[in-house]
MIKOLMAR-664275 format. One record per residue: residue number from 0; residue in three letters; chain; x, y, z of N, C-alpha, C, O in turn. Coordinates in pm, 1 decimal. Example, Ala and Ser with C-alpha at 12.3 -4.5 7.8 and 13.67 -1.06 7.14 Angstrom:
// residues 2
0, ALA, A, 1319.0, -569.0, 780.0, 1230.0, -450.0, 780.0, 1320.0, -330.0, 780.0, 1423.6, -331.9, 846.5
1, SER, A, 1285.0, -225.0, 708.0, 1367.0, -106.0, 714.0, 1290.0, 3.0, 787.0, 1340.9, 113.8, 803.9
//
This chain:
// residues 99
0, MET, A, 82.5, -118.5, 0.0, 0.0, 0.0, 0.0, 86.8, 124.7, 0.0, 201.5, 124.0, 44.9
1, ILE, A, 28.2, 231.3, -51.8, 97.8, 359.2, -62.9, 25.5, 464.3, 21.1, -96.9, 475.8, 16.9
2, GLU, A, 102.9, 539.5, 96.5, 49.1, 652.7, 173.3, 104.9, 780.8, 111.5, 226.0, 795.5, 95.0
3, HIS, A, 15.7, 872.4, 78.0, 49.0, 1001.8, 17.1, 11.2, 1108.6, 119.8, -103.9, 1115.5, 163.0
4, ILE, A, 107.4, 1191.1, 158.3, 85.3, 1294.9, 259.4, 124.3, 1429.9, 200.2, 230.4, 1443.3, 139.3
5, VAL, A, 38.7, 1529.1, 218.2, 69.1, 1663.5, 168.8, 34.6, 1765.1, 277.4, -69.6, 1754.9, 342.1
6, LEU, A, 122.4, 1862.8, 296.7, 97.5, 1977.5, 384.3, 82.4, 2100.1, 295.4, 152.1, 2113.5, 194.9
7, PHE, A, -9.0, 2189.7, 332.6, -40.5, 2306.8, 251.0, -23.3, 2434.9, 331.6, -65.6, 2443.7, 446.8
8, LYS, A, 39.9, 2534.5, 268.3, 58.1, 2666.4, 329.0, -11.0, 2769.2, 238.5, 1.8, 2764.3, 116.1
9, PHE, A, -84.6, 2862.7, 301.0, -162.9, 2961.3, 227.0, -120.7, 3103.8, 263.5, -56.3, 3127.5, 365.7
10, ARG, A, -159.0, 3197.6, 176.6, -137.2, 3339.3, 206.3, -212.2, 3376.4, 334.0, -309.1, 3310.0, 370.9
11, ASP, A, -168.2, 3480.5, 400.2, -234.6, 3528.1, 521.7, -379.2, 3567.9, 494.9, -463.9, 3556.8, 583.5
12, GLU, A, -408.2, 3614.1, 373.7, -542.5, 3659.8, 338.4, -642.0, 3545.6, 319.0, -763.1, 3567.9, 319.9
13, THR, A, -591.9, 3425.0, 301.7, -680.8, 3310.4, 280.8, -759.4, 3285.2, 408.4, -702.0, 3279.4, 517.2
14, THR, A, -890.7, 3270.4, 395.1, -975.6, 3253.7, 513.1, -983.5, 3107.7, 556.4, -958.2, 3016.0, 478.2
15, LYS, A, -1018.9, 3089.2, 681.7, -1039.6, 2954.5, 735.0, -1149.6, 2884.0, 655.7, -1138.1, 2764.9, 626.9
16, ALA, A, -1254.5, 2955.3, 620.7, -1364.9, 2896.3, 544.0, -1317.1, 2847.0, 407.3, -1359.9, 2741.3, 361.2
17, GLN, A, -1229.2, 2922.4, 343.0, -1176.1, 2880.4, 213.7, -1092.0, 2753.3, 227.6, -1101.3, 2662.7, 144.8
18, ILE, A, -1010.6, 2747.3, 332.1, -927.3, 2628.5, 355.0, -1015.8, 2509.3, 388.0, -991.2, 2399.0, 339.2
19, GLU, A, -1118.6, 2529.5, 470.2, -1211.9, 2420.4, 501.4, -1279.8, 2368.9, 375.1, -1300.2, 2248.4, 360.6
20, GLU, A, -1314.9, 2459.1, 283.7, -1374.6, 2417.6, 156.4, -1274.6, 2337.1, 74.3, -1312.3, 2239.6, 9.4
21, GLY, A, -1148.9, 2376.3, 76.4, -1044.8, 2298.6, 8.0, -1034.2, 2157.8, 63.6, -1022.4, 2061.4, -12.1
22, ALA, A, -1038.5, 2145.6, 195.6, -1033.3, 2013.3, 259.4, -1155.4, 1930.1, 220.8, -1143.9, 1810.1, 195.6
23, ARG, A, -1271.9, 1993.9, 216.3, -1393.9, 1923.0, 177.6, -1384.1, 1873.5, 33.2, -1422.7, 1760.6, 3.1
24, LYS, A, -1332.5, 1958.4, -55.8, -1317.0, 1919.3, -195.9, -1220.8, 1800.7, -208.2, -1245.5, 1707.7, -284.9
25, LEU, A, -1113.0, 1804.7, -133.4, -1018.0, 1693.2, -137.7, -1082.3, 1564.1, -86.2, -1067.3, 1458.5, -147.5
26, ARG, A, -1153.1, 1572.5, 25.2, -1218.8, 1452.0, 78.9, -1321.0, 1394.2, -18.4, -1342.0, 1273.0, -22.0
27, SER, A, -1384.6, 1480.8, -97.4, -1486.6, 1433.8, -191.4, -1426.9, 1350.2, -305.1, -1500.7, 1283.8, -378.0
28, LEU, A, -1295.7, 1352.8, -320.6, -1232.9, 1271.7, -424.8, -1256.6, 1122.7, -403.3, -1250.8, 1045.4, -499.0
29, LYS, A, -1282.7, 1081.4, -281.1, -1308.4, 939.5, -250.4, -1427.9, 888.3, -330.2, -1427.2, 773.7, -375.1
30, GLN, A, -1531.6, 972.3, -348.7, -1649.7, 931.3, -423.0, -1627.1, 938.9, -574.1, -1700.9, 876.6, -650.5
31, LYS, A, -1527.9, 1012.9, -617.2, -1504.5, 1034.0, -759.8, -1397.7, 943.0, -818.6, -1400.3, 912.9, -937.9
32, LEU, A, -1304.3, 899.3, -735.7, -1191.9, 816.8, -781.8, -1192.8, 685.6, -704.0, -1144.7, 680.4, -590.8
33, PRO, A, -1246.5, 580.8, -763.3, -1268.4, 455.4, -689.1, -1141.9, 385.6, -640.4, -1150.0, 298.2, -554.1
34, TYR, A, -1027.2, 421.5, -692.6, -902.7, 356.8, -649.5, -843.7, 421.3, -524.4, -738.9, 377.0, -477.4
35, ILE, A, -906.8, 523.7, -469.4, -864.7, 579.6, -340.3, -922.5, 490.0, -231.3, -1044.1, 473.1, -222.4
36, LEU, A, -835.8, 432.8, -148.8, -881.6, 347.6, -38.9, -930.1, 431.3, 78.8, -1031.4, 399.6, 141.1
37, ASP, A, -856.8, 538.4, 108.8, -893.5, 626.0, 219.9, -836.2, 764.0, 191.0, -729.1, 777.6, 131.9
38, ILE, A, -909.3, 865.3, 233.5, -860.4, 1002.0, 218.1, -906.8, 1083.3, 338.1, -1022.6, 1075.2, 379.2
39, GLN, A, -815.2, 1161.4, 393.2, -844.0, 1249.8, 505.9, -781.0, 1385.0, 476.2, -670.2, 1391.9, 423.0
40, ALA, A, -850.6, 1491.2, 510.0, -796.3, 1626.2, 495.0, -856.7, 1713.4, 603.4, -975.3, 1702.6, 634.4
41, GLY, A, -774.4, 1799.7, 660.5, -825.4, 1886.9, 765.0, -727.6, 1997.3, 798.3, -612.4, 1997.2, 755.0
42, LEU, A, -777.3, 2091.4, 876.5, -698.2, 2207.4, 916.0, -612.9, 2176.9, 1038.4, -654.9, 2104.7, 1128.8
43, ASN, A, -493.8, 2232.7, 1039.7, -404.5, 2219.2, 1153.6, -458.5, 2302.0, 1271.1, -500.2, 2416.4, 1253.0
44, TYR, A, -457.5, 2244.3, 1389.6, -501.5, 2319.3, 1507.7, -387.7, 2343.1, 1606.7, -406.2, 2411.9, 1707.1
45, SER, A, -270.6, 2286.8, 1579.2, -160.9, 2300.7, 1674.9, -70.2, 2417.4, 1637.2, -86.0, 2478.2, 1531.3
46, THR, A, 23.7, 2447.3, 1724.3, 121.2, 2552.9, 1698.9, 248.2, 2496.7, 1636.1, 345.8, 2569.8, 1618.7
47, ARG, A, 248.6, 2369.5, 1602.1, 369.6, 2304.1, 1551.6, 375.0, 2296.6, 1399.4, 467.7, 2236.3, 1345.2
48, GLY, A, 279.1, 2355.7, 1328.8, 267.2, 2339.5, 1184.5, 362.6, 2421.8, 1100.3, 364.9, 2405.7, 978.3
49, LYS, A, 441.4, 2509.2, 1160.8, 538.4, 2591.8, 1088.8, 475.3, 2663.9, 969.3, 537.0, 2677.7, 863.7
50, GLY, A, 351.4, 2709.5, 988.1, 284.3, 2785.6, 883.6, 198.6, 2703.4, 790.0, 122.9, 2759.5, 710.7
51, TYR, A, 208.7, 2572.1, 797.2, 125.2, 2486.2, 712.8, -10.9, 2473.7, 779.7, -20.9, 2433.6, 895.7
52, ALA, A, -114.9, 2508.2, 705.6, -248.7, 2521.6, 762.8, -338.4, 2400.7, 741.8, -437.9, 2385.0, 812.6
53, MET, A, -305.1, 2314.6, 645.6, -391.2, 2200.5, 615.0, -305.2, 2080.5, 578.8, -195.3, 2094.2, 525.1
54, ALA, A, -357.6, 1963.3, 609.3, -288.1, 1839.4, 574.9, -382.9, 1746.5, 500.7, -504.7, 1752.5, 517.4
55, LEU, A, -324.4, 1660.9, 418.8, -397.6, 1560.8, 341.0, -324.9, 1428.4, 351.7, -202.1, 1424.1, 343.4
56, THR, A, -398.7, 1320.7, 370.0, -343.5, 1186.6, 357.0, -434.3, 1108.3, 263.4, -556.9, 1115.4, 273.0
57, VAL, A, -372.4, 1033.6, 172.9, -446.7, 949.9, 79.4, -379.2, 813.4, 76.1, -256.6, 804.2, 69.3
58, ARG, A, -459.0, 708.5, 81.0, -405.9, 572.1, 77.8, -451.1, 503.4, -51.2, -568.0, 507.5, -89.5
59, PHE, A, -353.0, 440.0, -116.6, -375.8, 366.9, -241.8, -327.3, 223.4, -227.7, -242.1, 193.6, -144.0
60, SER, A, -381.5, 135.8, -309.1, -337.3, -4.9, -309.1, -198.7, -20.4, -370.2, -122.3, -108.8, -331.3
61, SER, A, -166.5, 66.8, -466.9, -42.6, 48.0, -542.6, 14.0, 181.3, -590.2, -54.0, 283.9, -588.4
62, LYS, A, 139.3, 177.5, -632.5, 200.8, 295.4, -692.4, 126.7, 334.1, -820.3, 112.7, 452.6, -850.4
63, ALA, A, 79.7, 235.8, -894.8, 6.6, 263.5, -1018.8, -119.1, 345.6, -991.1, -151.1, 437.3, -1066.7
64, ASP, A, -190.0, 313.4, -883.8, -309.1, 390.8, -848.2, -272.1, 533.6, -809.8, -342.2, 628.4, -845.3
65, HIS, A, -161.5, 548.3, -737.3, -115.3, 682.7, -701.5, -80.0, 761.9, -827.5, -111.7, 880.4, -837.3
66, GLU, A, -15.6, 697.6, -922.2, 22.7, 763.7, -1046.7, -99.6, 805.2, -1128.6, -92.5, 902.5, -1203.7
67, ARG, A, -210.6, 734.1, -1115.8, -335.5, 771.7, -1183.8, -399.1, 893.0, -1117.2, -462.4, 974.7, -1184.1
68, TYR, A, -382.8, 904.8, -987.6, -445.9, 1010.1, -907.8, -393.9, 1149.6, -942.8, -472.3, 1241.6, -966.0
69, THR, A, -263.4, 1164.3, -946.2, -202.9, 1297.0, -961.1, -251.1, 1371.8, -1085.7, -289.0, 1488.3, -1074.2
70, PRO, A, -251.4, 1309.8, -1204.6, -295.5, 1385.3, -1322.7, -447.0, 1384.6, -1345.5, -494.4, 1446.2, -1440.9
71, SER, A, -523.0, 1316.9, -1261.0, -667.2, 1306.0, -1284.6, -732.7, 1443.7, -1287.3, -690.8, 1535.1, -1216.4
72, THR, A, -834.3, 1456.6, -1368.7, -908.6, 1582.4, -1381.4, -963.8, 1626.3, -1246.0, -960.6, 1744.8, -1212.7
73, GLU, A, -1014.2, 1531.3, -1168.5, -1074.7, 1561.3, -1038.5, -970.9, 1616.5, -940.6, -997.3, 1714.1, -870.4
74, HIS, A, -854.4, 1554.8, -936.0, -747.3, 1601.2, -847.3, -697.8, 1738.9, -892.0, -677.3, 1827.9, -809.4
75, GLN, A, -679.1, 1755.5, -1021.0, -629.8, 1882.5, -1073.3, -728.1, 1996.3, -1046.4, -686.2, 2110.6, -1027.7
76, ALA, A, -858.4, 1966.7, -1044.2, -958.0, 2069.3, -1009.2, -938.1, 2115.4, -864.6, -951.8, 2234.0, -834.7
77, CYS, A, -905.9, 2021.8, -775.3, -878.1, 2058.5, -635.4, -752.5, 2144.1, -626.3, -750.1, 2243.8, -554.2
78, VAL, A, -649.3, 2106.1, -698.5, -525.0, 2183.0, -698.7, -552.0, 2324.8, -748.3, -501.4, 2421.5, -691.3
79, SER, A, -630.8, 2337.2, -853.4, -664.1, 2470.4, -907.0, -736.3, 2554.7, -803.6, -707.5, 2673.5, -789.0
80, TYR, A, -830.5, 2493.9, -731.3, -902.5, 2568.0, -627.2, -805.7, 2615.0, -518.6, -812.2, 2730.1, -475.5
81, LEU, A, -717.3, 2527.8, -474.8, -623.0, 2564.2, -368.8, -532.2, 2678.9, -413.7, -501.9, 2768.6, -335.0
82, LYS, A, -489.5, 2676.2, -538.0, -408.1, 2786.2, -590.1, -490.1, 2915.1, -596.2, -440.3, 3023.1, -564.7
83, GLU, A, -614.2, 2902.2, -636.4, -703.7, 3018.2, -647.6, -723.2, 3088.3, -513.5, -731.3, 3211.0, -507.9
84, ILE, A, -730.6, 3010.4, -405.3, -755.1, 3071.2, -274.1, -626.6, 3116.5, -203.9, -632.8, 3175.4, -96.0
85, GLY, A, -510.6, 3089.5, -264.2, -388.0, 3144.2, -207.2, -282.0, 3044.7, -164.2, -200.8, 3076.3, -77.3
86, LEU, A, -280.2, 2926.1, -221.9, -174.8, 2829.7, -189.6, -39.0, 2889.8, -225.3, -18.4, 2935.5, -337.7
87, VAL, A, 53.0, 2889.5, -129.6, 186.7, 2943.1, -154.3, 295.3, 2836.4, -147.5, 404.9, 2856.0, -200.1
88, ASP, A, 265.7, 2723.2, -82.8, 364.5, 2616.1, -72.9, 295.0, 2487.0, -35.3, 190.7, 2487.3, 30.1
89, SER, A, 354.4, 2377.0, -77.6, 307.6, 2245.7, -33.3, 428.7, 2155.0, -18.9, 531.4, 2174.1, -84.0
90, LEU, A, 414.1, 2057.5, 66.7, 519.2, 1960.5, 92.3, 454.6, 1822.8, 85.9, 363.4, 1792.9, 162.9
91, ALA, A, 501.7, 1739.5, -5.5, 442.7, 1606.6, -22.9, 545.7, 1498.2, 5.0, 664.5, 1513.3, -23.4
92, MET, A, 496.9, 1389.3, 61.2, 577.8, 1270.1, 82.5, 492.6, 1148.5, 48.8, 372.0, 1146.7, 73.3
93, ASP, A, 556.9, 1047.9, -7.5, 489.3, 924.5, -44.5, 575.1, 808.5, 2.8, 697.1, 808.4, -14.2
94, PHE, A, 509.2, 709.1, 62.9, 586.5, 593.6, 107.4, 500.9, 468.2, 102.5, 377.9, 473.1, 106.4
95, GLU, A, 570.9, 355.5, 93.8, 504.4, 226.0, 96.2, 483.2, 185.0, 240.1, 573.2, 197.4, 323.2
96, ILE, A, 365.5, 136.7, 268.8, 333.8, 88.9, 402.4, 382.1, -55.1, 414.3, 344.7, -140.8, 334.2
97, ALA, A, 464.2, -80.8, 513.3, 514.6, -216.4, 535.6, 401.2, -303.2, 587.2, 328.5, -265.9, 679.3
98, GLU, A, 388.3, -417.7, 526.8, 280.4, -508.5, 570.6, 335.3, -628.7, 641.4, 259.0, -715.0, 684.8
//
């Protein structure tokens, strides 16, 4: 299995409501892309985020499924929305889950 993790940083002007909508849009990908096993997205509430305001985790069965996800129209629509509301940086990591 593959775990995909992304942290998102936004402009100061970006509102909490806009970020929450971004998280909701990302979570909705589960209904649109059947190869997503699990997806979670939410706002950071701690002081340890170093400016990153939202996190995403997505679980896939295989690297091939992850490779299908990134260029998908549905995923790219979410990326466009996040950029529109003020995304300034993201940090992604992907790893295989040891079974």
